[in-house]
C-alpha positions as CSV (number, residue, x, y, z in Angstrom):
1,X,126.5,167.1,175.0
2,X,127.0,166.8,178.6
3,X,126.2,163.3,179.9
4,X,125.4,162.3,183.4
5,X,124.2,158.8,185.0
6,X,120.6,158.2,185.4
7,X,119.7,159.8,189.1
8,X,119.2,157.1,191.6
9,X,118.7,156.8,195.5
10,X,119.1,160.1,197.3
11,X,120.2,161.8,194.0
12,X,116.4,161.6,193.0
13,X,115.6,165.1,194.4
14,X,111.8,166.2,194.1
15,X,110.9,167.6,190.8
16,X,107.7,169.8,190.4
17,X,107.4,172.5,188.0
18,X,105.6,174.1,185.2
19,X,106.9,174.3,181.3
20,X,105.5,175.2,178.0
21,X,106.1,172.0,176.2
22,X,106.6,168.5,178.3
23,X,108.0,165.8,175.9
24,X,107.9,162.2,177.8
25,X,110.3,160.1,176.2
26,X,114.0,160.9,175.0
27,X,114.6,158.4,172.2
28,X,114.1,158.9,168.6
29,X,110.5,160.4,168.4
30,X,110.7,162.6,171.4
31,X,114.1,164.0,170.4
32,X,112.8,164.6,167.0
33,X,109.7,166.4,168.3
34,X,112.0,168.5,170.5
35,X,114.4,169.4,167.5
36,X,111.6,171.2,165.8
37,X,111.3,173.5,168.7
38,X,114.7,174.7,168.6
39,X,114.7,178.6,168.9
40,X,111.2,179.0,169.6
41,X,112.1,180.7,173.1
42,X,109.6,178.3,174.8
43,X,110.4,176.3,178.0
44,X,110.9,172.9,176.6
45,X,111.2,169.9,179.0
46,X,112.4,166.3,178.1
47,X,111.9,163.6,180.7
48,X,113.1,159.9,180.3
49,X,113.6,157.0,182.8
50,X,117.2,156.8,181.4
51,X,119.9,159.1,180.2
52,X,119.6,160.4,176.8
53,X,121.3,157.6,174.5
54,X,121.6,155.3,177.5
55,X,119.2,152.4,176.5
56,X,119.3,151.0,173.0
57,X,116.4,148.6,172.2
58,X,116.4,147.8,168.5
59,X,118.9,146.8,165.7
60,X,119.5,150.6,164.7
61,X,119.0,150.5,161.1
62,X,117.6,152.9,158.8
63,X,117.6,154.3,155.2
64,X,120.8,156.2,154.9
65,X,119.3,159.2,153.6
66,X,117.6,159.7,156.8
67,X,121.1,160.2,158.7
68,X,122.2,162.6,155.9
69,X,119.0,164.4,155.9
70,X,119.0,165.1,159.5
71,X,122.6,165.7,159.8
72,X,123.4,162.5,161.7
73,X,126.0,160.9,159.4
74,X,128.6,160.8,162.0
75,X,126.6,158.2,163.9
76,X,126.6,155.8,160.7
77,X,128.4,152.6,161.3
78,X,128.0,150.2,158.0
79,X,126.1,150.6,154.9
80,X,124.1,148.1,152.7
81,X,122.9,148.4,149.0
82,X,121.8,144.8,149.3
83,X,119.1,142.5,151.3
84,X,119.7,139.2,151.6
85,X,116.6,136.8,152.3
86,X,117.0,133.4,153.2
87,X,114.6,130.5,153.4
88,X,114.8,126.8,153.8
89,X,114.6,126.4,149.9
90,X,116.2,129.3,148.5
91,X,118.1,132.8,149.0
92,X,116.9,135.7,147.5
93,X,119.3,138.9,146.8
94,X,117.8,142.1,146.4
95,X,119.7,145.0,145.0
96,X,118.1,148.1,146.7
97,X,117.1,151.2,144.8
98,X,118.6,153.2,148.1
99,X,121.1,152.2,151.0
100,X,120.2,151.1,154.4
101,X,122.7,151.7,157.2
102,X,123.1,150.6,160.9
103,X,124.3,153.4,163.4
104,X,125.7,154.2,166.9
105,X,122.5,154.6,169.1
106,X,124.2,156.9,171.8
107,X,125.9,159.0,169.3
108,X,122.9,159.5,167.2
109,X,120.8,160.7,169.9
110,X,123.7,163.0,171.4
111,X,123.7,164.4,167.7
112,X,120.2,164.9,167.6
113,X,120.5,166.7,171.2
114,X,122.7,169.2,170.0
115,X,120.4,170.3,167.3
116,X,117.7,171.0,169.9
117,X,118.7,174.4,171.2
118,X,118.2,175.2,175.1
119,X,116.0,172.6,176.8
120,X,115.6,170.8,180.1
121,X,116.3,167.3,180.5
122,X,115.7,165.4,183.7
123,X,115.8,161.5,184.5
124,X,112.1,160.5,186.0
125,X,109.6,157.7,185.6
126,X,106.4,158.7,184.1
127,X,103.5,157.1,186.2
128,X,100.5,159.0,184.6
129,X,98.4,161.9,184.0
130,X,95.6,164.1,185.2
131,X,94.6,166.7,182.6
132,X,97.8,169.0,182.0
133,X,99.8,167.3,184.8
134,X,102.0,164.5,184.3
135,X,102.8,162.5,187.4
136,X,106.4,161.2,188.0
137,X,108.3,159.3,190.6
138,X,110.0,162.5,191.5
139,X,107.0,164.9,191.2
140,X,104.3,166.5,189.1
141,X,104.9,168.5,186.0
142,X,102.4,170.7,184.5
143,X,102.4,171.8,180.7
144,X,99.7,173.2,178.4
145,X,101.4,171.0,175.5
146,X,102.1,167.3,176.4
147,X,103.7,164.6,174.1
148,X,104.0,161.0,174.9
149,X,106.8,159.4,173.1
150,X,107.4,156.6,176.0
151,X,106.6,153.5,173.8
152,X,104.1,151.0,173.1
153,X,102.5,151.2,176.7
154,X,100.9,154.8,175.7
155,X,101.4,155.6,179.5
156,X,99.5,159.1,179.0
157,X,96.6,157.8,177.1
158,X,93.2,158.1,179.1
159,X,92.3,154.6,178.9
160,X,93.8,151.3,180.3
161,X,96.4,150.2,178.0
162,X,95.8,146.7,176.5
163,X,98.7,144.4,177.6
164,X,100.5,141.7,175.8
165,X,99.8,139.1,174.6
166,X,96.3,140.4,173.7
167,X,97.9,143.7,172.5
168,X,98.7,144.2,168.8
169,X,102.3,143.8,169.3
170,X,105.4,141.7,167.9
171,X,108.0,140.4,170.2
172,X,111.7,140.9,169.5
173,X,115.2,139.9,170.9
174,X,118.6,140.2,169.9
175,X,122.3,139.5,170.9
176,X,125.0,141.8,170.2
177,X,128.5,139.7,169.7
178,X,131.7,141.2,168.5
179,X,132.4,140.3,164.8
180,X,132.1,141.5,161.3
181,X,130.0,140.9,158.1
182,X,129.3,142.3,154.8
183,X,125.6,141.6,154.2
184,X,122.4,142.6,155.6
185,X,120.4,139.2,156.1
186,X,117.0,138.2,156.9
187,X,115.8,134.7,157.6
188,X,112.2,133.6,157.0
189,X,112.3,130.1,158.4
190,X,109.8,128.6,160.6
191,X,112.0,126.3,162.2
192,X,113.2,129.8,164.1
193,X,109.8,131.1,164.4
194,X,106.3,130.0,163.2
195,X,105.3,133.7,162.1
196,X,108.3,136.5,162.0
197,X,111.9,136.4,160.8
198,X,115.4,136.5,162.0
199,X,118.1,139.0,161.1
200,X,121.9,139.6,161.1
201,X,122.8,143.4,160.7
202,X,126.5,144.1,161.0
203,X,127.5,147.2,162.6
204,X,131.3,148.0,162.5
205,X,132.8,145.5,164.8
206,X,129.6,144.0,166.2
207,X,126.7,142.0,164.9
208,X,123.1,142.5,165.6
209,X,121.6,139.2,165.4
210,X,118.0,138.5,166.6
211,X,114.7,136.9,165.9
212,X,111.2,138.7,166.0
213,X,107.7,137.1,166.3
214,X,104.5,138.7,165.0
215,X,102.6,136.4,167.5
216,X,103.3,138.0,171.1
217,X,102.7,134.6,172.7
218,X,105.6,132.8,171.0
219,X,109.0,133.4,173.0
220,X,111.9,134.3,171.2
221,X,115.0,133.5,173.4
222,X,115.6,130.2,172.2
223,X,115.2,130.9,168.8
224,X,117.6,133.9,169.0
225,X,120.2,131.6,170.5
226,X,119.7,129.1,167.9
227,X,120.2,131.5,165.2
228,X,123.4,132.9,166.9
229,X,124.8,129.6,167.3
230,X,124.1,128.7,163.9
231,X,125.9,131.6,162.6
232,X,128.7,130.8,164.9
233,X,128.2,133.9,167.0
234,X,128.2,134.3,170.9
235,X,125.0,134.9,172.6
236,X,126.0,138.0,174.6
237,X,124.5,141.5,175.3
238,X,120.9,140.8,175.0
239,X,118.4,143.3,174.4
240,X,114.6,143.0,173.5
241,X,111.4,144.9,173.3
242,X,107.7,144.8,172.3
243,X,107.1,146.2,168.9
244,X,103.7,147.7,167.8
245,X,102.4,146.6,164.5
246,X,99.2,148.6,164.2
247,X,98.6,152.3,163.9
248,X,96.8,154.0,166.7
249,X,95.4,157.6,167.2
250,X,97.9,160.1,167.1
251,X,96.2,162.5,169.6
252,X,94.0,161.7,172.3
253,X,92.5,163.7,175.4
254,X,94.6,166.7,174.5
255,X,97.6,164.7,174.1
256,X,100.2,164.3,171.1
257,X,101.4,160.6,170.7
258,X,104.5,159.8,168.5
259,X,106.5,156.8,167.9
260,X,105.5,153.4,169.2
261,X,103.0,155.0,171.5
262,X,100.9,155.7,168.2
263,X,101.9,152.6,166.7
264,X,104.3,154.5,164.5
265,X,106.0,151.3,163.4
266,X,105.7,149.6,160.1
267,X,104.1,146.2,160.0
268,X,105.8,143.3,158.2
269,X,109.3,144.9,158.5
270,X,108.9,146.3,162.1
271,X,111.1,149.2,161.0
272,X,110.2,151.9,163.5
273,X,113.1,154.4,163.7
274,X,112.5,156.4,160.5
275,X,108.6,156.5,161.0
276,X,109.5,157.9,165.1
277,X,111.6,160.4,163.5
278,X,109.2,161.4,160.8
279,X,105.9,161.4,163.0
280,X,108.2,163.2,165.6
281,X,109.1,166.0,163.2
282,X,105.7,166.3,162.2
283,X,104.5,166.6,165.5
284,X,107.1,169.0,166.5
285,X,106.3,171.3,163.7
286,X,102.6,171.5,164.9
287,X,103.6,172.2,168.3
288,X,106.1,175.1,166.9
289,X,103.1,176.7,165.1
290,X,101.2,176.7,168.5
291,X,104.2,178.3,170.1
292,X,104.9,181.0,167.2
293,X,101.0,181.8,167.7
294,X,100.0,180.6,164.3
295,X,97.4,178.1,165.5
296,X,95.7,176.9,168.7
297,X,96.5,173.7,170.5
298,X,93.1,172.3,169.4
299,X,94.2,173.0,165.7
300,X,97.4,171.3,166.1
301,X,95.6,168.2,167.8
302,X,93.6,168.2,164.7
303,X,96.3,168.5,162.1
304,X,98.6,166.2,163.7
305,X,96.0,163.6,164.0
306,X,94.9,163.9,160.4
307,X,98.6,163.6,159.3
308,X,99.2,160.4,161.1
309,X,95.6,159.1,160.0
310,X,96.5,159.8,156.4
311,X,99.2,156.9,156.5
312,X,96.6,154.5,157.5
313,X,96.5,153.0,154.0
314,X,100.2,151.9,153.5
315,X,100.3,150.7,157.2
316,X,97.0,148.6,156.6
317,X,98.4,146.8,153.6
318,X,101.7,145.9,155.2
319,X,99.7,144.4,158.2
320,X,97.7,142.4,155.7
321,X,101.2,141.1,154.2
322,X,102.5,140.3,157.7
323,X,99.4,138.3,158.2
324,X,99.5,136.5,155.0
325,X,103.1,135.5,155.0
326,X,103.0,132.7,157.8
327,X,100.0,131.2,155.8
328,X,102.0,130.6,152.4
329,X,103.6,127.1,152.0
330,X,107.6,127.6,152.4
331,X,108.3,126.3,149.0
332,X,105.6,128.6,147.3
333,X,107.1,131.6,149.5
334,X,110.8,131.0,148.4
335,X,109.7,130.7,144.9
336,X,107.7,133.9,145.0
337,X,110.7,135.7,146.7
338,X,113.0,134.6,144.0
339,X,110.3,135.8,141.1
340,X,110.4,139.2,142.5
341,X,114.3,139.7,142.0
342,X,113.9,141.5,139.2
343,X,115.4,144.9,139.5
344,X,112.4,146.8,138.0
345,X,110.0,145.3,140.5
346,X,112.6,145.7,143.4
347,X,113.1,149.4,142.5
348,X,109.4,150.1,142.3
349,X,108.6,148.2,145.3
350,X,111.2,149.7,147.9
351,X,110.8,153.2,146.4
352,X,107.0,152.9,147.4
353,X,108.3,151.6,150.8
354,X,110.7,154.5,151.4
355,X,108.0,157.0,150.4
356,X,105.9,156.0,153.4
357,X,108.4,158.1,155.5
358,X,110.8,159.7,153.0
359,X,113.8,161.6,154.2
360,X,112.8,164.6,151.8
361,X,110.3,165.4,154.6
362,X,113.1,166.7,156.8
363,X,113.5,169.5,154.2
364,X,109.9,170.1,153.4
365,X,109.6,172.8,156.4
366,X,112.0,175.9,156.9
367,X,113.0,175.2,160.5
368,X,114.6,178.1,162.3
369,X,118.0,177.5,163.4
370,X,118.6,177.9,167.2
371,X,120.9,180.5,168.6
372,X,124.4,179.3,169.6
373,X,123.5,178.7,173.4
374,X,124.3,176.0,175.6
375,X,122.3,172.9,174.6
376,X,121.5,171.3,177.8
377,X,120.1,172.7,181.2
378,X,120.2,170.4,183.9
379,X,118.1,171.1,187.1
380,X,118.6,169.4,190.5
């Protein structure tokens, strides 16, 4: 996939045009939407403030089945079949019924882009929307089908967005020291964070060590530093983000929302990559049906909204557990985590967890393959 640096200064030439589909946001959700439009013949435009694959904001871990289902296995870095959870009073080890893998963000985004067929990509900052016109710092873009995959700010929503610390968001920060490890580890320890957890995900020569707080008012830089120091790791290459932990309407005022902009991030675990891909694919399929003449835009909005809304039950239950865990006495929490180490229970629980956004979803719709054409069109 051709790469170019984010345009700056005089290179940021005016950008004003029409297209059939405008996808705002070029990370997991936005790329998944565009993937499903391959071969449609539509004028698909993708815009983002950063170059595709340029700005990683998560630990980049996902159930391994998703990488293979999407043909992204070449981005895989390290695979784990066990989850280790530390508390001040005990350590629990869960043998998983499926594996989890870390991956290279830039490589995965590039592989997804290669599956998308002809499309136009531009770097631009999205400022807002008036009807079917999206305003950017380089000009206005008009499209009958608009997707907001820009993240938790929900930039293209009609109402003013609620900002942290009042929004239903978690706060996360991690460091990326060079190093090696064999275990995917979680720390539930109130000496680091009163409500939340710490983590260490090895990724083939790199460790991704961080702390997430369910309470956005609690700052996590100092706890992240302490956890890294306790693991004898350097505190270098910081990255962080706000993480939504409540499902939101997936359509509003004629706009499709996917990924963090729709709250498509699982509460409790803060796992949002596979759900961004999952709902992005679903959104793309509804848009594809519009482009193929099989349904109207209004029908697509209704169907996609209903599909997202049908997942409220698992999201709601996981949010309840997220709110419950900080209230449980540490010794009781430790004994509870040990009590559920039994393989039969772990298999049941983690299979249900995977079912919320199962990799089999990738194969449930016969997507047309794109013709062998150049994958990226760059406009001045």
